[in-house]
All heavy atoms as an XYZ file, in Angstrom:
748
protein
N     -17.977     -4.950      7.287
C     -16.752     -4.677      8.068
C     -16.121     -3.396      7.534
O     -15.906     -3.213      6.338
C     -15.780     -5.860      7.966
C     -14.608     -5.778      8.841
S     -13.493     -7.157      8.796
C     -14.259     -8.267      9.901
N     -15.790     -2.483      8.443
C     -15.167     -1.227      8.004
C     -13.642     -1.436      7.763
O     -13.068     -2.383      8.198
C     -15.387     -0.135      9.091
C     -14.659     -0.429     10.362
O     -14.996     -1.386     11.091
O     -13.676      0.308     10.664
N     -13.058     -0.484      7.087
C     -11.640     -0.554      6.679
C     -10.715     -0.740      7.905
O      -9.771     -1.496      7.878
C     -11.248      0.664      5.842
C      -9.760      0.684      5.549
C     -12.049      0.672      4.520
N     -11.006      0.044      8.933
C     -10.192     -0.052     10.154
C     -10.161     -1.455     10.740
O      -9.086     -1.955     11.168
N     -11.290     -2.125     10.725
C     -11.351     -3.505     11.198
C     -10.542     -4.482     10.366
O      -9.942     -5.401     10.844
C     -12.795     -4.019     11.312
O     -13.519     -3.224     12.246
N     -10.584     -4.188      9.058
C      -9.827     -5.057      8.135
C      -8.330     -4.918      8.424
O      -7.620     -5.943      8.520
C     -10.119     -4.657      6.676
C      -9.189     -5.351      5.689
C     -11.602     -4.951      6.357
N      -7.844     -3.682      8.606
C      -6.407     -3.496      8.893
C      -6.016     -4.052     10.252
O      -4.981     -4.611     10.417
C      -6.029     -2.017      8.796
C      -5.938     -1.571      7.371
C      -6.680     -0.583      6.776
C      -5.082     -2.033      6.346
N      -6.303     -0.435      5.471
C      -5.333     -1.321      5.168
C      -4.083     -3.017      6.336
C      -4.601     -1.568      4.003
C      -3.347     -3.245      5.145
C      -3.627     -2.504      4.016
N      -6.943     -3.968     11.227
C      -6.647     -4.539     12.541
C      -6.420     -6.036     12.393
O      -5.457     -6.569     12.961
C      -7.819     -4.228     13.517
C      -7.601     -4.786     14.879
C      -8.792     -4.439     15.737
C      -8.702     -5.065     17.107
N      -9.858     -4.723     17.902
N      -7.317     -6.695     11.695
C      -7.129     -8.159     11.474
C      -5.876     -8.475     10.697
O      -5.178     -9.467     10.948
C      -8.373     -8.729     10.764
C      -9.581     -8.882     11.637
C      -9.236     -9.765     12.878
O      -8.867    -10.931     12.704
O      -9.380     -9.250     14.017
N      -5.559     -7.624      9.729
C      -4.335     -7.843      8.963
C      -3.109     -7.870      9.849
O      -2.261     -8.788      9.793
C      -4.193     -6.717      7.908
C      -2.999     -6.807      7.018
C      -3.071     -7.515      5.814
C      -1.814     -6.163      7.391
C      -1.914     -7.582      4.994
C      -0.681     -6.236      6.552
C      -0.739     -6.944      5.355
O       0.343     -7.019      4.561
N      -3.006     -6.903     10.787
C      -1.844     -6.839     11.651
C      -1.911     -7.926     12.712
O      -0.856     -8.456     13.140
C      -1.709     -5.433     12.235
C      -1.069     -4.434     11.269
C      -1.872     -3.642     10.505
C       0.288     -4.384     11.123
C      -1.322     -2.764      9.582
C       0.856     -3.525     10.221
C       0.058     -2.693      9.441
N      -3.081     -8.295     13.186
C      -3.201     -9.378     14.142
C      -2.755    -10.710     13.595
O      -2.213    -11.554     14.310
C      -4.659     -9.490     14.666
C      -5.088     -8.409     15.581
C      -6.474     -8.602     16.206
N      -6.497     -9.812     17.025
C      -7.278    -10.883     16.767
N      -8.095    -10.895     15.729
N      -7.243    -11.947     17.545
N      -2.966    -10.935     12.275
C      -2.640    -12.208     11.653
C      -1.339    -12.127     10.905
O      -1.056    -13.006     10.067
C      -3.785    -12.571     10.703
C      -5.107    -12.870     11.402
C      -6.182    -13.252     10.436
C      -7.434    -13.566     11.177
N      -8.508    -13.858     10.248
N      -0.523    -11.163     11.139
C       0.779    -11.007     10.443
C       1.502    -12.352     10.457
O       1.742    -12.876     11.533
C       1.600     -9.933     11.105
C       2.748     -9.467     10.309
C       3.991    -10.090     10.315
C       2.888     -8.314      9.473
N       4.871     -9.366      9.502
C       4.219     -8.307      8.990
C       2.002     -7.308      9.084
C       4.641     -7.291      8.103
C       2.456     -6.350      8.231
C       3.766     -6.349      7.777
N       1.930    -12.864      9.325
C       2.572    -14.184      9.279
C       3.912    -14.178     10.015
O       4.726    -13.265      9.965
C       2.827    -14.407      7.790
C       1.878    -13.482      7.109
C       1.716    -12.322      8.000
N       4.134    -15.270     10.767
C       5.376    -15.416     11.557
C       6.598    -15.414     10.688
O       7.651    -14.959     11.154
C       5.274    -16.708     12.388
N       6.504    -15.906      9.481
C       7.703    -15.987      8.614
C       8.065    -14.654      7.948
O       9.074    -14.537      7.262
C       7.567    -17.049      7.528
C       6.407    -16.886      6.594
C       5.125    -17.527      7.027
O       4.913    -17.733      8.215
O       4.292    -17.810      6.156
N       7.228    -13.624      8.184
C       7.523    -12.290      7.604
C       8.063    -11.376      8.712
O       7.555    -11.354      9.833
C       6.228    -11.643      7.069
C       5.781    -12.216      5.757
S       4.191    -11.509      5.209
C       4.421     -9.781      5.271
N       9.114    -10.657      8.389
C       9.641     -9.652      9.292
C       8.503     -8.618      9.518
O       7.745     -8.322      8.628
C      10.884     -8.954      8.704
C      12.042     -9.881      8.518
C      12.672    -10.327      9.871
O      12.527     -9.608     10.861
O      13.229    -11.409      9.863
N       8.509     -8.062     10.716
C       7.474     -7.024     11.069
C       7.961     -5.663     10.645
O       8.116     -4.759     11.501
C       7.174     -7.095     12.552
C       6.440     -8.345     12.944
C       6.115     -8.366     14.420
N       5.227     -9.473     14.609
C       4.205     -9.438     15.445
N       3.947     -8.346     16.128
N       3.432    -10.486     15.613
N       8.173     -5.490      9.379
C       8.616     -4.182      8.897
C       7.957     -3.930      7.517
O       7.548     -4.845      6.797
C      10.118     -4.101      8.816
C      10.786     -5.084      7.905
C      12.269     -4.874      7.932
N      12.970     -6.027      7.309
C      13.994     -6.604      7.787
N      14.559     -6.169      8.900
N      14.510     -7.653      7.184
N       7.939     -2.625      7.149
C       7.356     -2.244      5.908
C       7.165     -0.722      5.938
O       7.824      0.006      6.671
N       6.175     -0.273      5.177
C       5.844      1.161      5.113
C       4.282      1.272      5.124
O       3.640      0.606      4.335
C       6.374      1.793      3.812
C       5.995      3.278      3.767
C       7.899      1.683      3.724
N       3.810      2.049      6.051
C       2.374      2.362      6.117
C       2.110      3.609      5.284
O       2.857      4.601      5.441
C       1.921      2.644      7.564
C       2.144      1.453      8.447
C       0.515      3.119      7.613
C       1.007      0.503      8.614
N       1.073      3.571      4.441
C       0.634      4.748      3.776
C      -0.666      5.151      4.455
O      -1.626      4.334      4.531
C       0.393      4.502      2.277
C      -0.054      5.791      1.571
C       1.644      3.954      1.572
N      -0.722      6.375      4.952
C      -1.930      6.799      5.658
C      -2.952      7.421      4.682
O      -2.599      7.694      3.531
C      -1.564      7.876      6.729
O      -1.209      9.080      6.054
C      -0.498      7.429      7.661
N      -4.159      7.601      5.184
C      -5.207      8.193      4.321
C      -4.831      9.667      3.948
O      -5.353     10.188      2.989
C      -6.563      8.172      5.090
O      -6.448      8.741      6.353
N      -3.920     10.285      4.658
C      -3.399     11.597      4.365
C      -2.178     11.551      3.447
O      -1.519     12.529      3.225
N      -1.883     10.359      2.913
C      -0.795     10.101      1.991
C       0.634     10.251      2.641
O       1.586     10.439      1.968
C      -0.897     10.922      0.718
C      -0.289     10.207     -0.477
O      -0.258      8.945     -0.492
N       0.269     10.932     -1.405
N       0.672     10.179      3.944
C       2.001     10.168      4.613
C       2.514      8.721      4.564
O       1.775      7.766      4.702
C       1.822     10.562      6.082
C       3.121     10.574      6.874
C       2.921     10.968      8.358
O       1.804     11.121      8.784
O       3.962     11.034      9.033
N       3.802      8.582      4.362
C       4.459      7.261      4.326
C       5.274      7.088      5.601
O       6.154      7.914      5.864
C       5.248      7.089      3.084
C       4.394      7.205      1.836
C       4.926      6.497      0.665
O       5.805      5.667      0.705
N       4.440      6.856     -0.526
N       4.951      6.030      6.362
C       5.608      5.800      7.663
C       6.361      4.485      7.576
O       5.716      3.451      7.671
C       4.597      5.766      8.803
C       3.753      7.056      8.825
C       5.300      5.574     10.126
C       2.567      7.042      9.761
N       7.686      4.485      7.474
C       8.458      3.229      7.560
C       8.388      2.693      8.999
O       8.431      3.503      9.954
C       9.837      3.627      7.169
C       9.876      5.067      6.771
C       8.549      5.663      7.218
N       8.235      1.367      9.140
C       8.229      0.783     10.465
C       9.132     -0.445     10.531
O       9.348     -1.081      9.503
C       6.800      0.488     10.928
C       6.099     -0.560     10.124
C       6.115     -1.870     10.568
C       5.415     -0.240      8.986
C       5.416     -2.868      9.847
C       4.717     -1.187      8.273
C       4.748     -2.539      8.716
N       9.603     -0.720     11.709
C      10.476     -1.849     11.944
C      10.030     -2.608     13.164
O      10.789     -3.046     14.012
C      11.909     -1.383     12.069
C      12.921     -2.543     11.970
O      12.684     -3.470     11.203
O      13.886     -2.539     12.723
N       8.735     -2.748     13.355
C       8.121     -3.392     14.459
C       6.760     -2.756     14.765
O       6.559     -1.588     14.394
N       5.878     -3.519     15.324
C       4.565     -2.985     15.654
C       3.903     -3.807     16.756
O       4.315     -4.921     17.062
C       3.627     -2.931     14.473
C       3.301     -4.285     13.870
C       2.233     -5.051     14.349
C       3.994     -4.820     12.821
C       1.917     -6.261     13.826
C       3.724     -6.043     12.276
C       2.658     -6.768     12.773
N       2.933     -3.212     17.399
C       2.104     -3.869     18.383
C       0.627     -3.484     18.121
O       0.364     -2.311     17.744
C       2.497     -3.488     19.835
N      -0.291     -4.412     18.259
C      -1.666     -4.160     17.989
C      -2.410     -3.879     19.269
O      -2.111     -4.457     20.318
C      -2.372     -5.374     17.251
C      -1.781     -5.543     15.856
C      -2.245     -6.627     18.057
N      -3.336     -2.901     19.171
C      -4.175     -2.598     20.307
C      -5.660     -2.716     19.846
O      -5.885     -2.923     18.615
N      -6.585     -2.501     20.736
C      -7.972     -2.665     20.351
C      -8.427     -1.620     19.292
O      -9.196     -1.971     18.414
C      -8.762     -2.432     21.634
C      -7.746     -2.327     22.741
C      -6.398     -2.240     22.135
N      -7.950     -0.397     19.363
C      -8.366      0.655     18.408
C      -7.205      1.266     17.632
O      -7.399      1.944     16.657
C      -9.097      1.760     19.178
C     -10.330      1.285     19.928
C     -11.426      0.744     19.049
O     -11.559      1.217     17.905
O     -12.129     -0.180     19.499
N      -5.974      1.078     18.188
C      -4.755      1.772     17.637
C      -3.655      0.795     17.348
O      -3.533     -0.255     18.006
C      -4.309      2.795     18.651
C      -5.303      3.843     19.095
C      -4.785      4.628     20.287
C      -5.632      4.790     17.917
N      -2.838      1.149     16.398
C      -1.659      0.389     16.018
C      -0.428      1.199     16.501
O      -0.310      2.382     16.228
C      -1.552      0.186     14.499
C      -0.411     -0.542     13.931
C      -0.385     -2.024     14.378
C      -0.422     -0.477     12.413
N       0.506      0.536     17.188
C       1.745      1.169     17.650
C       2.861      0.743     16.706
O       3.127     -0.462     16.553
C       2.066      0.734     19.093
C       3.407      1.165     19.620
C       3.524      2.711     19.742
C       3.641      0.523     20.974
N       3.447      1.715     16.049
C       4.553      1.482     15.103
C       5.873      1.886     15.721
O       5.944      2.910     16.396
C       4.302      2.226     13.795
C       3.015      1.945     13.053
C       2.790      2.930     11.970
C       3.077      0.518     12.459
N       6.875      1.120     15.416
C       8.258      1.428     15.861
C       9.096      1.754     14.658
O       9.056      1.014     13.651
C       8.827      0.267     16.674
C      10.163      0.583     17.241
C      10.626     -0.523     18.218
O      10.223     -1.655     18.102
O      11.359     -0.133     19.131
N       9.857      2.828     14.764
C      10.761      3.202     13.678
C      12.205      2.952     14.124
O      12.561      3.140     15.262
C      10.634      4.705     13.392
C       9.233      5.102     12.942
C       9.151      6.619     12.767
N       9.975      6.988     11.638
C       9.606      7.671     10.600
N       8.377      8.069     10.535
N      10.383      7.967      9.589
N      13.039      2.502     13.181
C      14.436      2.323     13.465
C      15.153      3.671     13.540
O      15.967      3.886     14.425
C      15.077      1.522     12.288
C      16.182      0.637     12.729
C      16.729     -0.120     11.511
C      16.478     -1.570     11.656
N      17.141     -2.420     10.619
N      14.781      4.534     12.641
C      15.367      5.897     12.593
C      14.258      6.883     12.956
O      13.204      6.819     12.374
C      15.887      6.172     11.183
C      16.992      5.113     10.823
C      16.476      7.567     11.073
C      17.379      5.094      9.405
N      14.532      7.827     13.836
C      13.508      8.826     14.195
C      13.118      9.688     13.006
O      13.906      9.898     12.086
C      14.135      9.642     15.293
C      15.559      9.371     15.225
C      15.821      8.096     14.570
N      11.882     10.193     13.045
C      11.457     11.112     11.946
C      12.045     12.522     12.253
O      12.826     12.663     13.179
C       9.933     11.119     11.851
C       9.204     11.654     13.078
O       9.820     12.258     13.959
O       8.004     11.464     13.167
N      11.617     13.473     11.441
C      12.216     14.827     11.531
C      11.965     15.509     12.909
O      12.706     16.409     13.298
C      11.733     15.721     10.411
O      10.275     15.750     10.451
C      12.179     15.243      9.061
N      10.928     15.074     13.630
C      10.644     15.610     14.972
C      11.284     14.781     16.097
O      11.129     15.074     17.236
C       9.198     15.755     15.194
O       8.539     14.463     15.142
N      12.031     13.682     15.730
C      12.693     12.879     16.706
C      11.888     11.690     17.227
O      12.343     10.948     18.079
N      10.696     11.503     16.681
C       9.799     10.418     17.156
C      10.239      9.036     16.596
O      10.552      8.904     15.425
C       8.344     10.669     16.714
N      10.267      8.052     17.484
C      10.562      6.678     17.125
C       9.326      5.782     17.231
O       9.334      4.676     16.697
C      11.679      6.120     18.029
C      13.047      6.666     17.736
C      14.075      5.940     18.486
N      15.366      6.483     18.244
C      16.245      6.077     17.371
N      15.898      5.090     16.583
N      17.387      6.633     17.190
N       8.325      6.177     17.890
C       7.090      5.433     18.041
C       5.933      6.281     17.514
O       5.913      7.481     17.672
C       6.790      5.083     19.485
C       7.901      4.378     20.215
C       7.806      2.905     20.019
C       8.642      2.060     20.943
N      10.097      2.238     20.824
N       5.005      5.633     16.846
C       3.835      6.286     16.273
C       2.587      5.503     16.633
O       2.597      4.282     16.457
C       3.961      6.412     14.730
C       5.172      7.227     14.356
C       2.691      7.007     14.107
C       5.784      6.887     13.039
N       1.577      6.142     17.132
C       0.285      5.490     17.438
C      -0.685      5.974     16.385
O      -0.864      7.204     16.217
C      -0.202      5.863     18.869
C      -1.519      5.207     19.142
C       0.872      5.412     19.862
N      -1.274      5.016     15.698
C      -2.128      5.356     14.525
C      -3.478      4.601     14.580
O      -3.434      3.402     14.802
C      -1.342      4.952     13.228
C      -1.996      5.253     11.901
C      -1.978      6.765     11.619
C      -1.183      4.543     10.814
N      -4.585      5.318     14.414
C      -5.863      4.594     14.308
C      -5.841      3.685     13.055
O      -5.407      4.103     11.999
C      -6.911      5.701     14.236
C      -6.183      6.942     14.636
C      -4.758      6.747     14.326
N      -6.370      2.501     13.197
C      -6.467      1.577     12.048
C      -7.166      2.209     10.873
O      -6.789      1.957      9.737
C      -7.138      0.265     12.440
C      -6.383     -0.524     13.434
C      -6.793     -0.600     14.753
C      -5.260     -1.269     13.086
C      -6.106     -1.366     15.718
C      -4.570     -2.018     13.997
C      -4.994     -2.047     15.298
O      -4.293     -2.824     16.213
N      -8.196      2.988     11.144
C      -8.965      3.628     10.069
C      -8.189      4.613      9.225
O      -8.670      5.013      8.167
N      -7.001      5.032      9.658
C      -6.209      6.007      8.886
C      -5.222      5.282      7.971
O      -4.472      5.940      7.270
C      -5.493      6.965      9.820
C      -6.434      7.946     10.444
C      -5.712      9.053     11.167
O      -4.511      9.206     11.006
N      -6.427      9.836     11.942
N      -5.220      3.965      7.970
C      -4.295      3.241      7.103
C      -4.926      3.041      5.741
O      -6.044      2.546      5.586
C      -3.954      1.795      7.720
C      -3.344      1.956      9.054
C      -3.079      1.023      6.751
C      -3.144      0.687      9.817
N      -4.216      3.500      4.684
C      -4.674      3.391      3.334
C      -4.047      2.157      2.622
O      -4.688      1.539      1.762
C      -4.395      4.667      2.534
N      -2.770      1.908      2.960
C      -2.055      0.805      2.313
C      -0.832      0.405      3.200
O      -0.406      1.147      4.052
C      -1.562      1.212      0.948
N      -0.394     -0.831      2.995
C       0.846     -1.328      3.656
C       1.754     -1.797      2.559
O       1.381     -2.580      1.719
C       0.524     -2.452      4.639
C       1.835     -2.982      5.223
C      -0.360     -1.946      5.757
N       2.972     -1.270      2.538
C       3.967     -1.729      1.600
C       4.919     -2.682      2.324
O       5.419     -2.387      3.413
C       4.821     -0.523      1.057
C       3.984      0.518      0.292
C       4.926      1.630     -0.145
C       4.177      2.664     -0.922
N       5.114      3.729     -1.396
N       5.142     -3.857      1.705
C       6.049     -4.844      2.291
C       7.414     -4.633      1.601
O       7.521     -4.742      0.382
C       5.509     -6.281      1.998
C       4.074     -6.417      2.544
C       6.446     -7.290      2.622
C       3.895     -6.174      4.002
N       8.438     -4.380      2.389
C       9.737     -4.030      1.809
C      10.666     -5.193      1.683
O      11.712     -5.119      1.034
C      10.400     -2.961      2.682
O      10.468     -3.397      4.061
C       9.639     -1.626      2.634
N      10.373     -6.342      2.300
C      11.199     -7.566      2.212
C      10.707     -8.429      1.063
O       9.506     -8.388      0.667
C      11.170     -8.334      3.514
C      11.807     -7.611      4.680
O      12.907     -7.085      4.438
O      11.216     -7.557      5.748
N      11.597     -9.275      0.571
C      11.206    -10.307     -0.389
C      10.478    -11.394      0.374
O      11.030    -11.947      1.305
C      12.443    -10.899     -1.100
C      12.038    -11.990     -2.044
C      13.176     -9.771     -1.867
N       9.239    -11.663     -0.010
C       8.371    -12.614      0.689
C       7.693    -13.465     -0.345
O       7.118    -12.947     -1.274
C       7.340    -11.859      1.584
C       6.474    -12.896      2.307
C       7.979    -10.935      2.533
N       7.684    -14.797     -0.096
C       6.962    -15.678     -1.022
C       5.462    -15.478     -0.833
O       4.965    -15.200      0.274
C       7.316    -17.117     -0.683
C       8.771    -17.436     -1.025
C       9.028    -18.893     -0.870
C      10.496    -19.217     -1.022
N      10.984    -19.445     -2.334
N       4.753    -15.596     -1.950
C       3.296    -15.403     -1.934
C       2.599    -16.315     -0.938
O       1.591    -15.934     -0.333
C       2.701    -15.656     -3.334
C       3.100    -14.549     -4.319
S       2.493    -12.956     -3.928
C       0.777    -13.107     -4.451
N       3.148    -17.493     -0.675
C       2.546    -18.439      0.262
C       2.393    -17.857      1.646
O       1.463    -18.168      2.385
C       3.331    -19.748      0.282
C       2.741    -20.820      1.117
C       3.527    -22.122      0.986
C       2.818    -23.181      1.816
N       3.341    -24.469      1.609
N       3.314    -17.007      2.025
C       3.285    -16.364      3.393
C       1.989    -15.582      3.597
O       1.550    -15.472      4.721
C       4.493    -15.456      3.584
N       1.446    -15.026      2.542
C       0.224    -14.216      2.637
C      -1.045    -15.023      2.831
O      -2.116    -14.441      3.082
C       0.109    -13.304      1.453
C       1.179    -12.264      1.393
C       2.367    -12.448      0.744
C       1.005    -11.059      2.023
C       3.347    -11.523      0.672
C       2.012    -10.101      2.005
C       3.180    -10.332      1.338
N      -0.959    -16.352      2.768
C      -2.171    -17.167      2.985
C      -2.655    -17.002      4.375
O      -3.906    -17.096      4.606
C      -1.835    -18.623      2.691
C      -1.650    -18.922      1.212
C      -1.260    -20.351      0.927
O      -0.862    -21.100      1.845
N      -1.368    -20.766     -0.334
N      -1.798    -16.793      5.366
C      -2.205    -16.558      6.732
C      -3.113    -15.308      6.848
O      -3.912    -15.209      7.789
C      -1.010    -16.412      7.669
N      -2.997    -14.401      5.905
C      -3.808    -13.176      5.928
C      -5.055    -13.307      5.098
O      -5.808    -12.363      4.945
C      -2.956    -12.032      5.385
C      -1.694    -11.724      6.200
C      -0.799    -10.742      5.406
C      -2.036    -11.138      7.530
N      -5.305    -14.512      4.560
C      -6.499    -14.755      3.800
C      -6.382    -14.655      2.271
O      -7.336    -14.784      1.535
N      -5.162    -14.375      1.788
C      -4.921    -14.298      0.369
C      -4.738    -15.652     -0.249
O      -4.212    -16.554      0.404
C      -3.680    -13.443      0.078
C      -3.851    -11.996      0.395
C      -3.338    -11.486      1.571
C      -4.502    -11.121     -0.467
C      -3.485    -10.159      1.922
C      -4.618     -9.806     -0.165
C      -4.108     -9.309      1.047
N      -5.237    -15.818     -1.479
C      -4.981    -17.081     -2.212
C      -4.769    -16.728     -3.651
O      -5.319    -15.783     -4.155
C      -6.147    -18.050     -2.031
C      -7.479    -17.496     -2.388
C      -8.626    -18.445     -2.024
O      -8.757    -18.831     -0.874
O      -9.371    -18.793     -2.958
N      -3.887    -17.521     -4.242
C      -3.601    -17.270     -5.658
C      -4.704    -17.866     -6.529
O      -5.196    -18.980     -6.158
C      -2.245    -17.917     -6.059
C      -1.106    -17.186     -5.357
C       0.246    -17.717     -5.882
O       0.525    -17.661     -7.053
O       1.003    -18.208     -4.993
N      -5.179    -17.198     -7.530
C      -6.236    -17.799     -8.367
C      -5.735    -19.025     -9.102
O      -4.494    -19.186     -9.362
C      -6.550    -16.662     -9.403
C      -5.335    -15.783     -9.378
C      -4.671    -15.930     -8.047
N      -6.642    -19.874     -9.485
C      -6.289    -21.063    -10.212
C      -5.702    -20.641    -11.589
O      -6.121    -19.678    -12.160
C      -7.538    -21.938    -10.454
N      -4.696    -21.401    -12.001
C      -4.066    -21.087    -13.300
C      -5.040    -21.355    -14.414
O      -5.829    -22.286    -14.390
C      -2.848    -21.952    -13.466
N      -5.003    -20.433    -15.410
C      -5.879    -20.614    -16.584
C      -5.257    -21.750    -17.447
O      -4.079    -21.817    -17.636
C      -5.925    -19.307    -17.398
C      -6.989    -18.397    -16.912
C      -7.015    -17.078    -17.641
C      -7.133    -17.126    -19.149
N      -7.309    -15.863    -19.739
N      -6.096    -22.561    -18.011
C      -5.644    -23.581    -18.960
C      -5.494    -22.968    -20.290
O      -6.292    -22.131    -20.695
C      -6.641    -24.727    -19.011
C      -6.717    -25.514    -17.693
C      -7.605    -26.688    -17.794
N      -8.989    -26.118    -18.109
C     -10.035    -26.833    -18.165
N     -10.017    -28.106    -18.020
N     -11.218    -26.261    -18.422
N      -4.471    -23.364    -21.055
C      -4.318    -22.833    -22.403
C      -5.552    -23.077    -23.222
O      -6.160    -24.145    -23.160
C      -3.113    -23.591    -22.944
C      -2.417    -24.163    -21.767
C      -3.450    -24.313    -20.669
N      -5.977    -22.057    -23.983
C      -7.084    -22.175    -24.936
C      -8.379    -21.900    -24.243
O      -9.461    -22.037    -24.904
N      -8.465    -21.527    -22.955
C      -9.722    -21.198    -22.319
C      -9.787    -19.641    -22.148
O      -8.815    -18.988    -22.095
C      -9.859    -21.848    -20.926
O      -8.840    -21.425    -20.092
C      -9.827    -23.370    -21.056
N     -11.022    -19.173    -22.124
C     -11.224    -17.723    -21.965
C     -11.265    -17.317    -20.550
O     -11.534    -17.976    -19.675
C     -12.511    -17.319    -22.721
């Protein structure tokens, strides 16, 4: 599975208990704050609360250009289970 497909699934499965906001870091190292999004077959539509320096409030971005997503809200780790994350089992004292 390519990176773009991974990000597409990430946004499609965004947990209902998490606000749809954060910061996208692109492969060009641009940071895009967002306060809403919509998923498309090949592209992600991001909505900004405050326009960027050129006045844009909406950004259309190919999934393959996403390098990272920063979550800006306080979210319990359990919320990420919907995205396929799981916490590792706790190590027992005295084991390697």
